[in-house]
C-alpha positions in Angstrom: 24.0 -1.5 -31.7 21.2 -1.9 -29.1 22.2 -1.0 -25.6 21.1 -4.2 -24.1 21.8 -3.2 -20.5 19.2 -0.4 -20.5 15.9 -1.0 -18.7 12.4 0.0 -19.9 11.3 3.4 -18.6 9.8 3.1 -15.2 11.2 -0.4 -14.5 13.9 -0.7 -11.8 16.4 -3.2 -10.6 17.9 -3.3 -7.1 21.7 -3.7 -6.7 23.0 -5.5 -3.5 23.0 -2.4 -1.2 19.4 -1.4 -2.1 18.2 -5.0 -2.3 19.5 -5.6 1.3 17.5 -2.6 2.6 14.4 -3.7 0.7 14.6 -7.2 2.0 15.3 -6.2 5.5 12.3 -3.9 5.6 10.1 -6.5 3.9 11.0 -9.1 6.6 10.3 -6.6 9.4 7.0 -5.6 7.9 5.8 -9.2 7.6 6.9 -9.8 11.2 4.9 -6.7 12.2 1.8 -7.9 10.4 2.1 -11.4 11.9 2.2 -9.8 15.3 -1.1 -8.2 14.6 -2.6 -11.5 13.4 -2.3 -11.0 9.7 -1.6 -14.0 7.5 0.5 -13.7 4.4 -0.8 -14.5 0.9 1.0 -14.8 -2.4 -1.5 -14.0 -5.3 -0.5 -15.0 -8.8 1.4 -12.5 -10.9 -0.8 -13.3 -14.0 -4.5 -13.8 -13.7 -7.7 -13.7 -15.8 -8.4 -10.1 -16.8 -12.0 -10.2 -15.6 -10.8 -11.3 -12.1 -8.3 -8.5 -11.9 -10.7 -5.8 -13.1 -13.5 -6.3 -10.5 -14.2 -4.2 -7.5 -11.2 -2.1 -6.7 -9.6 -3.1 -10.0 -12.2 -1.5 -12.3 -10.3 1.8 -12.1 -7.1 0.0 -13.2 -8.1 -1.2 -16.7 -5.8 1.3 -18.5 -2.9 0.4 -16.0 -3.1 -3.4 -16.7 -0.9 -5.1 -19.2 -3.0 -7.6 -21.2 -2.1 -10.8 -23.2 -3.9 -13.8 -24.6 -3.6 -17.2 -22.9 -2.4 -19.7 -25.5 -4.0 -22.5 -23.6 -7.5 -21.2 -23.0 -7.8 -18.3 -25.5 -8.9 -16.0 -22.7 -7.5 -12.6 -22.0 -5.0 -12.5 -19.1 -3.7 -9.5 -17.2 -0.5 -8.9 -15.3 -1.6 -7.7 -11.9 -1.6 -3.9 -11.3 -3.1 -4.2 -7.8 -3.4 -7.3 -5.6 -6.5 -6.2 -3.7 -9.1 -7.9 -6.0 -7.0 -11.1 -5.9 -6.9 -11.1 -2.1 -10.7 -10.5 -2.0 -11.2 -13.5 -4.2 -9.0 -15.7 -2.0 -11.0 -14.6 1.1 -14.4 -15.1 -0.6 -13.9 -18.2 -2.6 -10.9 -20.1 -1.3 -10.7 -19.5 2.4 -14.5 -19.2 3.2 -14.6 -18.5 6.9 -17.3 -16.6 8.8 -15.1 -14.9 11.4 -12.9 -11.9 10.7 -10.0 -12.7 8.5 -6.8 -10.7 8.5 -4.6 -11.1 5.4 -1.4 -9.3 4.1 0.8 -9.5 1.0 4.0 -8.1 -0.5 4.9 -8.5 -4.2 5.7 -6.7 -7.4 2.8 -5.3 -9.5 3.2 -3.9 -13.0 1.6 -0.7 -14.5 1.4 0.2 -18.2 2.3 3.8 -17.2 3.6 5.5 -14.0 1.3 7.3 -11.6 3.5 10.4 -11.9 6.2 11.8 -14.2 9.4 9.7 -13.6 7.6 7.3 -11.3 7.8 3.6 -11.1 5.8 1.2 -13.3 6.9 -1.8 -11.1 6.0 -0.9 -7.5 6.5 -3.5 -4.8 3.0 -3.4 -3.3 2.6 -4.0 0.4 -0.9 -4.3 1.9 -3.2 -5.5 4.6 -6.9 -6.3 4.4 -9.4 -7.1 7.1 -12.5 -9.1 6.0 -15.6 -9.9 7.9 -16.2 -6.9 10.1 -18.2 -3.8 9.3 -17.7 -1.6 12.3 -15.4 1.4 12.7 -13.1 -0.7 14.9 -11.7 -2.6 11.9 -11.2 0.7 10.0 -9.3 2.0 13.1 -7.2 -1.1 13.2 -6.2 -0.8 9.5 -5.3 2.9 9.9 -3.2 2.2 12.9 -1.4 -0.7 11.2 -0.7 1.6 8.2 0.8 4.2 10.6 2.9 1.5 12.3 4.1 0.5 8.8 5.5 4.0 8.4 7.0 4.0 11.8 8.8 0.7 11.3 10.1 1.9 7.8 11.4 5.1 9.2 9.0 7.4 7.3 8.5 10.6 9.2 6.2 13.7 8.9 3.2 11.8 7.6 0.0 13.7 6.9 -3.2 11.6 6.9 -6.0 12.7 4.6 -9.3 11.2 5.5 -12.9 11.3 4.2 -16.1 9.3 3.8 -17.8 8.5 0.5 -21.2 8.1 2.3 -21.4 11.9 2.6 -21.4 12.5 -1.1 -23.6 9.4 -1.8 -26.1 10.6 0.8 -26.4 14.0 -0.7 -26.7 12.6 -4.3 -29.5 10.3 -3.0 -31.3 13.1 -1.3 -31.1 15.3 -4.4 -32.3 12.5 -6.6 -29.5 13.2 -9.2 -29.4 11.1 -12.3 -26.4 8.9 -13.0 -25.1 11.3 -15.5 -25.5 14.2 -13.1 -23.8 12.2 -10.3 -20.8 11.5 -12.6 -20.5 15.1 -13.8 -20.5 16.5 -10.2 -18.1 13.8 -9.1 -15.6 14.8 -11.8 -15.9 18.5 -10.8 -15.3 17.7 -7.1 -12.2 15.8 -7.9 -10.8 18.9 -9.6 -12.1 21.2 -6.9 -13.6 23.2 -9.8 -15.6 25.5 -7.6 -17.0 27.9 -10.2 -18.1 24.9 -12.4 -19.7 23.3 -9.3 -21.6 26.4 -8.4 -22.9 26.8 -12.0 -23.8 23.1 -12.2 -25.7 23.1 -8.8 -27.5 26.3 -9.6 -29.1 24.6 -12.6 -30.4 21.6 -10.7 -34.1 21.2 -10.0 -33.6 20.7 -6.2 -34.3 22.7 -3.1 -32.2 25.7 -2.3 -30.9 23.9 0.9 -29.6 21.0 -1.2 -28.0 23.4 -3.7 -26.2 25.1 -0.8 -25.0 21.8 0.6 -23.8 20.4 -2.7 -22.0 23.6 -3.6 -20.3 23.8 -0.2 -19.0 20.2 -0.3 -15.8 21.0 -2.3 -14.7 23.5 0.5 -15.4 21.2 3.4 -11.8 20.4 4.2 -9.3 21.2 6.9 -8.4 20.2 10.4 -10.8 18.7 13.0 -12.7 22.0 13.3 -14.1 21.5 9.8 -16.2 18.6 11.1 -18.1 20.8 13.4 -18.6 23.4 10.6 -19.6 20.7 8.2 -22.3 19.4 10.6 -23.8 22.9 10.7 -23.6 23.3 6.9 -25.2 19.8 6.4 -27.8 20.1 9.2 -30.6 19.4 6.8 -28.9 16.4 5.1 -30.4 12.9 5.4 -29.5 10.1 7.8 -26.9 8.6 5.5 -24.9 11.8 5.6 -25.1 12.2 9.3 -24.2 8.5 9.9 -21.1 9.0 7.7 -20.0 12.1 9.6 -20.5 10.2 12.9 -18.3 7.3 11.7 -15.6 9.6 10.3 -15.4 11.5 13.6 -15.3 8.3 15.6 -12.6 6.8 13.5 -10.4 9.9 13.8 -10.8 10.1 17.5 -10.0 6.4 18.1 -6.9 6.4 15.8 -5.5 9.4 17.7 -6.3 7.8 21.0 -4.2 4.8 20.0 -1.4 6.5 18.0 -1.2 9.9 19.7 -1.4 13.3 18.0 -1.5 13.1 14.2 -1.2 15.5 11.3 -4.8 14.9 10.3 -6.6 16.5 7.4 -10.3 16.0 6.6 -11.7 16.3 3.1 -15.4 15.6 2.8 -15.2 15.7 -1.0 -12.4 13.1 -1.1 -13.9 10.5 -3.4 -10.8 8.4 -4.3 -12.1 5.0 -5.4 -15.7 6.2 -5.3 -16.9 3.4 -7.6 -15.9 0.7 -5.1 -15.4 2.3 -1.7 -18.4 2.2 0.6 -17.2 4.1 3.7 -14.1 5.8 5.0 -11.3 6.6 2.5 -7.8 7.8 3.4 -4.4 8.5 1.9 -1.0 9.4 3.5 1.3 12.1 2.2 4.8 13.3 3.1 6.4 16.7 2.3 8.0 16.9 -1.1 5.9 14.1 -2.6 3.1 15.1 -5.0 1.5 11.6 -4.9 0.2 9.8 -1.8 2.5 7.2 -0.4 -0.3 4.9 0.8 -4.1 4.7 0.3 -7.0 2.7 1.6 -10.5 2.5 2.8 -13.6 0.4 3.2 -15.0 -1.6 0.3 -17.7 -3.9 1.6 -19.0 -5.2 -1.8 -15.7 -6.3 -3.3 -16.2 -10.0 -2.8 -19.7 -10.1 -4.3 -18.6 -11.0 -7.8 -16.8 -14.0 -6.3 -19.9 -15.2 -4.6 -19.5 -13.7 -1.1 -19.8 -10.0 -0.3 -18.0 -9.7 3.0 -17.3 -6.4 4.7 -13.7 -5.4 4.0 -11.3 -2.6 4.8 -7.6 -2.3 4.0 -4.6 -0.2 2.8 -1.7 -0.6 0.4 1.6 1.1 -0.1 4.9 0.7 -2.1 7.9 -0.9 -0.3 10.3 0.8 -2.7 8.9 4.2 -1.8 9.0 3.5 1.9 12.6 2.6 1.8 13.5 5.6 -0.3 11.7 7.9 2.1 13.1 6.4 5.2 14.9 8.8 7.6 17.5 6.1 8.0 19.5 6.1 4.8 22.5 4.3 6.2 24.0 2.0 3.7 23.9 -1.6 4.9 27.0 -3.7 4.3 26.5 -6.4 1.7 27.3 -8.9 4.4 28.7 -9.2 7.9 30.9 -12.1 6.8 33.9 -14.3 7.4 36.4 -14.8 4.5 37.8 -18.3 4.3 41.1 -19.1 2.4 41.1 -21.3 -0.7 42.6 -24.4 0.9 41.5 -28.0 0.6 41.8 -28.7 4.3 39.4 -31.1 6.1 39.6 -29.2 9.4 38.9 -25.9 7.6 35.9 -27.4 5.8 34.6 -28.6 9.2 35.0 -25.2 10.7 33.2 -23.6 7.8 30.3 -26.0 8.1 30.0 -25.4 11.9 30.1 -21.6 11.5 27.3 -21.7 8.8 25.2 -23.8 11.1 25.6 -21.1 13.8 24.3 -18.5 11.4 27.6 -17.0 10.2 28.1 -16.0 6.6 31.2 -17.6 5.1 32.6 -16.4 1.8 35.2 -18.9 0.4 38.1 -17.5 -1.6 38.3 -19.0 -5.1 41.8 -20.0 -6.4 43.3 -17.2 -8.5 40.6 -14.7 -7.8 41.2 -10.9 -7.4 40.2 -9.1 -4.3 40.8 -9.6 -0.5 38.5 -10.1 2.4 37.6 -6.4 2.7 36.8 -6.0 -1.0 34.6 -9.1 -0.8 32.5 -7.5 1.9 34.0 -9.4 4.9 34.9 -7.9 8.2 36.6 -11.0 9.5 38.7 -13.9 8.1 39.7 -17.4 9.0 43.4 -17.9 9.6 45.4 -20.8 10.9 47.2 -20.3 14.2 49.1 -23.1 16.0 47.3 -25.7 13.8 43.9 -24.3 14.6 41.5 -22.3 12.4 40.5 -19.1 14.2 38.5 -16.0 13.2 40.4 -12.7 13.2 39.2 -9.2 12.3 40.2 -7.8 8.9 43.1 -5.3 9.3 
């Protein structure tokens, strides 16, 4: 017989204790984002596939569940990432010229987990800032992401940061073909240094360019690597130098606002290379192989929706944040008052008044099993001298 209580692999449910922690963190995060001027959006769970797989969504085609709309005959997708939807809402529906700050929280669905044993139904949390192309907006997004970790109680965060303009500038200067660019990109992602060296040696470019391209995979480390990279890339074009300047400025400003950080630079970090246009970053914590948050600048994302506005943002998973929180104290199901099962007008009036004051009242049902404590109540209503009063549960 089918075990109908089993869930699909990678799909989770939240029982009361866990659901209470998730909801508490969700509310506090939305309050945090609101205090920074970010307005909440609720994108649709199902959307046209071509809308979902634009911009940042292009890398998610294999992660997106697909189905046919019985009304239109068009292919629909279940969202695997809300960023493209938010970009569409900014570009097509909101249509304002000044900077626009938007945030969102909701479940997304993946065809397969990002890692072994991982979730296929993350609860994505994100913030996006549209309409500003300066490093100041990148700094704001990075600081908001770090504040998200602080509020959620996630500690020992390491921030990995890079800039896709460095690789793009070198590729442009070397005049690589599209196939060569893709091949080198794939090697850099694997940090396959012997392959990179052999590939670069065979290129018909100057020895200086060969040296810079080959060294790119090893340009990573703490802040000292930026100085070393400037020396190694001294003959690079203006695109590369501008990217290095912006990367250094962003790192300095974030640390000025947030204090000392565990900061790691990787100039060959090309996550989301197909759609990112500037700084890229990811956050890690010890013991986790996958990043716990990611983000960056993607200025062309709204172009397909008719309005290519500058954009920068980040996203993370609420479930992961809660599971990684340093505060793993179990929250009570409720801080509640237990009311007896009596058909008494005075009792019903007291219950109504207490609920209007914000108290949680759990009414006993006739013949039920369980007392006040087992029902999650720390107090109960009892009658004394003809009056209904609240007493602590013994």
